[in-house]
Residue, then its C-alpha position, 0 to 999 in steps of 0.5 A: m675629247s681630251t684626256i688627262i692622267h688620273p691619279q690612279n692612272h686611268p684616262v678620264p675623258l673631258p670635254h673641250h669646253r670644261h675647265l682643265f685645271p684641278t680645283k684642289p691641290p694635286p694628289y701628293p700628300p701635303c708636306s707642310s701647310s706652307l705648300s700652295f699650288p697657284k691657279p693657272k693663268s690661262h686656259h692654254h697652260r695645263p697643270l702637271l699632275l704630280a702623281s704622274t710625270t707622263a706628258v698628256s700630249c706633245h703641247t703640254h706645259y709642265y706646271k711647277p709648284h712653289i717649293c717650300n724651303d724647309v729641309n723636312s719638306l724637301l725630304t718629303l718631296l724627295n721621297l715622293s719623287v722616288q716613289y713616283s719616278d719623277a726626276e723633274l721633281a727631284k731636280a726641283v728639290h735639288a735646285c731649292s737645296l742650293k739656296l739653303q745652307e748645306d745639310t748632310h742629311l738632305g745631301n745624302s737623300l739627294v744622292l740616294a734619290y738620284l741613284k734610285l732614279g738612274l741619274f748617276n751623273h747627277s748623284l756624283n755632282v751632288f757628291a762632289s758638291l758636298c764639303c764633308p761626305n760621310l759614310v752614308t754618302y759613300s755607302s749609298l754611292i758604292s751600293g748604287f753603282a754596284k747594283s747598276n753594273q758599274g762595279s769599277k766606279a763603285i771600287e773607285l769610290f771605295m778607295k777614295m773613301r778609304t784614303e779620306g779615312i772613313e771606315p766602312n760599315e757592314f753595308t759598305f762591305v756588302a756593297i763593295l763585295s757585290a761590286c767585286i763579284r760583278v767586275l771579277e776582282s777576285e784579289l780585291g775581294f779576298q783583301i776585303h775579306g781580310l779587312v772585314v776580319k780586321m775590323g770585326f765585321l765577320d759576325s755580320t750576317f749580311v757581310a758573311n753572306a756576301l763573302m760566301g758569294i765571293y768565294w763561290k764566284f772566284t774559286g768554285n770551291l765549296r770548302p771556303v763557302f762552308k767554312v764561312f757558313d759554319e763559323m757564322p754566329q747567326r744565319d738568316v734565310a739568305s745564308w742557307n739559300t746561298v749555300i744550297s744554291c752553290l751545292v745545286k750549281e755544283g751538282m751536289y744535289e743530295k747534299a742540297f736536299e740534306l741541307f734543306r732538311v736541316m734548315q727546315g728542322i731548325g724551325c726558326f727559318r721558313a723557306d722562301f721562293f729562292t729556297i724552293s726554286s733552288i731545291l726544285s732545280a736540284c730535283e730537275g738536275s737529279n731526275a728526282f721527279m717524286k721529290g719535285k712533286e713533294v717540294h711543289a706540295h710544300a710550296i703550296r703549303i707555305g703559300l708560294e703557289g702563286n710565286l712567279s719564280v717558283n712557277n717558272v722553275l716548276i714549268g722547267l721541271y715538268t717539261q723535263f719529265g714529259r708532263v705536258r698536262d701538268v705544264a699546261v695546268l700550271f701555266e693556266s693557273m699562274p696569277i702572274r706571268d712574265v716573259i720568262t714564263w711565256t718563253q718557257m712554255i714555248t720551249a716546253y711545247m717544242e720539247f713535246g713536239l707540239v709545234d702548233l701550240a708553241m706558235k700559239v703561245f708565241n702569238e699570244m705573248p703580251e711582250k716578246n724579246c729576242i730570247s722568245y724569238n730564239a726559243l721559237m727558232a730553236g724549237f723549229c730546228k729541234n722539230g725539223e722545221g728548218l724553213k720556218a726557223v729561217k722565215l722567223f729569223i728574217e722576221m727578226v732582222e726586218e723588225g730590228l730585234e737584237l741578234t745574239d750568238f744563239s740567234l745566229s747559231s739557230v738560223i745556221n742550224a736551220c739552213a743545215l736542216v734545209m740543206d739548201v746550198k744557196a741559203s747556206e751561202q747567204i747566211q754565211g755572208f750575213c754573219l761575216k758582213f755583220g761581224f759574227g764571223s769571228n765568234v767561235c760558236v757561230e764559226a763552229a755552227l757555220l762549219d757544221m752547216c757547210i758540212r751538212c750542205g755538202r760544201m766540204a771544200d768550204a768547210e776545209k777552208m774554214f778548218r785550215i784557218w781555225p784559230v789555234e787558241h781555241d779548242n778545236s777537238v769539237v771542230c775536228t769531230s765535225m770534220l770527221c763526221g762531214y767526210a763520213r757523211n759526204g761520201q768521203p770515207d777514205e778522207a775521214v780515215l786519213f783525217f782521223l789518223r792525222c788528228r790522232l797523230e797531232g793530238t788535236m782530237d778527243l775520242d768520245e762516243v761521237t768520234l768513235t761512231s763516225i770513224l766506225g761508220a767510215c771503216g764500215t763504208l770502206g770495208f776496212e775491217k782491220m782498222g775497225e777491229q782496232i777501234h773496237c779494241y780501243a772502245l773495249k779498253t776505254g769503256f766506250v763499249t757501254d755506249l749503245g751508239v758505239l755498240n750499234s756502230i760496231i755491229s754495222m761495221y762488221a756486217k759491212c766488212g763481210n764479217m757477220n759472225d763477229a757482228i752477231k757476237v757483238f749483238d749477242i753480248m749486248p746488255v741492252r739493245d734498242v731498235v737501232s741494234w735490231n735494225a743493224l743486225i737485220a740490215g747486215h743479214i740483208l746486205h749479205r742476202q740472207g733473207d731467212e736469217a733476217l726474218a729470224v731476227w725480226s721474229a726474235m725482235e717481236e718476241a722481245g717486245i721491241q716496237p719497230d720503227t719505220i726503218t725496221l719495217f722497210l728492212v723486213l720487207s726487203a728481206y723477203r727478196h732474199t729468202n730461199l722460199d717464196l714468202v710473198d704472201d707473208c710480205r704482202k700481209l706485213f705490208l698491208s698491216m703496217r697501219t693497223d698493227y704498228d701504227i706506221e704509215p707506208t712511205s715511198q721507200h716501203h712501197a719500193s721495197f714491196v714492189s721489189v719483192l713482187g718483182q723478184w717473184g715475178l708478180l709484175e702486174e701486181a707490182e704495177e697495180t700497187i704503185e698505181n694505188m699509192t695515195v701519194e705521188p710515187k717517187a722515181y725510185v719506186w718506178r725504178a724498182l719495177l723497171d729493174s724487175c722488168r729488165i731481169r724478167l725480160n718483160t718489155t711491155i710493162g718496162k716500156r710503160v714504166a720508162k715512160r712514167i719515169l721520163a714524164m717526171k720532173p727530176q728533183d734530185p741527182s739520182t732521178y736526173i741520172l736515171v732519166s738520162n740513162l733511160y734516154s741514152a739506153s733508147g738512143r735519144w742522146h740529145c735528150s740525155e745531154t739536155v737532162r745532164e745540162d739541167m742537172r749541172e745548172k742546178g748544182f747537182r753532180k753525179n758521184p763517179a763510179r769508184s771501186w777500191i781494195i784494201h791491201q796492206k792497211n792502205i786504200h787503193p781506189f780506182y775510177t773508170r779508165d783511171k791511170s793515177h795508181p803507181q802500178t797502172k802499167d802492171i794493172y792494165r797489162g794484167l787486165e788485158i791478159l785477164v780479159m783474153e783468158c775470160q774470152k777464151a772461156g766464153y766471156v763476151p763484153d755486153t756493150s749495152f751497158v755503155l751509155h755513151e754515143v760512141e763507136e762499138h769498138q770504143k764501147k768495148e774499150f770503155l767496158l774493159y777499164h771499168s773501176a771494178k775490173l781494175a780493182a779485181t786485177y790489182g787484187i789478183l796481182m797483189t794477193k797470195h793465191g787462194e786468198p779471197i779478193r775483197i772489193v767495194k764499189n760505191i754504186h751498183m755494179c754493171g751487168d758486164c762487170h758482174t758477168f766478167m767477175k764470174y769468169v775471173s772466179i773460174i780461170t783464177k780459181r779465186e773467190i771474189l767478194v764485191r760489195d756494191a750498192s745492192g749488197f754483197h756478191c760472192f763469186r765462186n766457180g762461175q756463180c754469184c750468191c745474188k743469183d743474178y738478181w741485184 
């Protein structure tokens, strides 16, 4: 069987033995009686059906009719060539026209036909061949080139027309003003306005509409736009649409609504799809949902319920207001959909967190482009599906789709979500290889990715070579957040101060939140107070995120009174505010106070989140009375009362509470009954309780469980290694640490610091980098001797190294917390409390040492480690030796 293309574009099967030629003329309407179509000479030459220029097969020969030689017939054929997009027919007419005497009307028609067929060089050739091109010729060319984004050529033709003394008309002015907008020729546009006034075309509605477009595009000022609009003697719908659209783009939504009402009140103007689309955008921008519903109803009344543009805007409107059902109903009822519609549906479902439905829409799309892929990829990132986004990007590359800045930024964000160092290095290499590295948006995304993947050294390199001509305030904020997030709070503070001194960082909500977090981590209360004052002066205390950070900062700096004051004066609180206050009380081991806040939160009707319940469970470890029954009740009611599935963190917290009150068997049973595989830190919670309760039987079982695990993160590697070391299996410990190094994990070294005279003084184990090292070491040796006289005995079981006993004692002697405490005693006045911060848990020997130091120096020592605050006073600690 073969096929030919039917005039109605339906394939018609024909048997091979049938004659393949039409027995009557092709389905073009006749242009004159002189037209005749000869029969083909042989079976092997198939005719070209003029109703379609689509080739039937690769061996098709085009059939060319005899073209008549009168102008009217050629004009009719030209119209048909445009109607059916038949470039060959237009060329045939052009060839025939060359045999005739030049006809201006035919020449102009040829120029216009070629322009409409996208054959711009052919149109210029016709133009060049005309001895006397007229206004119509020039206007057609200028308009055609302007519409095809060749504004420079359109301007060149306009200048040529003026030099030849041909005066423009209103259509010429509209075309050249459009060209000026496309190539951003503001000066020429304003000069043409003067020419319009001079030649008296300001009364033309079309020209005035184009002038409003010019002034809005180049000035962004509505005053000249309204001046032109107000002086128009006659307006059409496009005039109103132009002004309404400008108001919406400027964010003047109420003014746009007012103008729309005036337009409707005139009566002679009926809103079209563009008007309705603009007003719907104003509803979306002003969060006016009910107005949007009213405009939707109005669109239905005037017959625009099936309009594609209106429906696309409505999808965006209903998406913004979370009306997933309305979006779905609207999409299903649309008679026509385009790629924008499908892409908006992907975006909508991703906004609602319906990832599977978004993927279903994507798979059903009849036509996809890079924007559709980008929407799906951005949606994956928004919903935390970084791995899916990376896989989609790989698919885009394999299929050869266009990669835009947005594509690269999305996949970079996906790598940051996955936090895979190797993947982040590969995507960075890809961007540099294909020339995207010089793009400022992509560079900013790459820097953020390095930060979130823990590659701060690479981020610093990128920051140092950041182009000075680009605004680097956002990049400075990213670096600040990176230092704070990657455990370098002191670097964050120094970077912040340097940027403020250089004036390269704008202080906004994000910056203030980050620096407050760094101050809290460091325990740098004085600087935190200054940031708080700045927030009060500049009005940033109205921001909920900033206030929550202030509460957390004061709590971490040991000042719960100010944290409570800030919480109490907050006009509005969210769940994060309550969590911050509860966490502060837990940090200070104030379990009863934390539970009182929890009760107040429930009375206020605030719905807790997963973090809230984790904190509340933890609070039961620090209560004065045994409230383990209440804790158990809360843990078992998480699903039913709060619709929150208990995670490994909730289990670990509950296990710690059970261990705190001596219920080790129940704690072990709780872990055994977990529906998911327990994480290492869940077992560690029980192991710590066994150590404190001196229960070696359960402790050995738990240790075996942990050692049988395959470590997946640095903390588990360190725990397993330490367990091997504690049992004397040094070879196994070293093997684990070697495996850890091969996988790129590293242990953060133990570090303690003290704030003195607004400076941070950090100390590491056996650290000798401090300028006063000699004094500190001499003072520590004296302190240790005095403590030993009072009964202190170094506990070498906390030294997890295969060394001699005397070396173990030396290791213990110069732990970072001891060095920091000695410096604090040397540098502060007698009677002042010593404030120390440690980045990990304080070891048992240092804990015992601090008790003796508090006795012999008669000083209060405050140490904040990973478990919370330890307040050493008169040989006692507020943690009651449970941390």
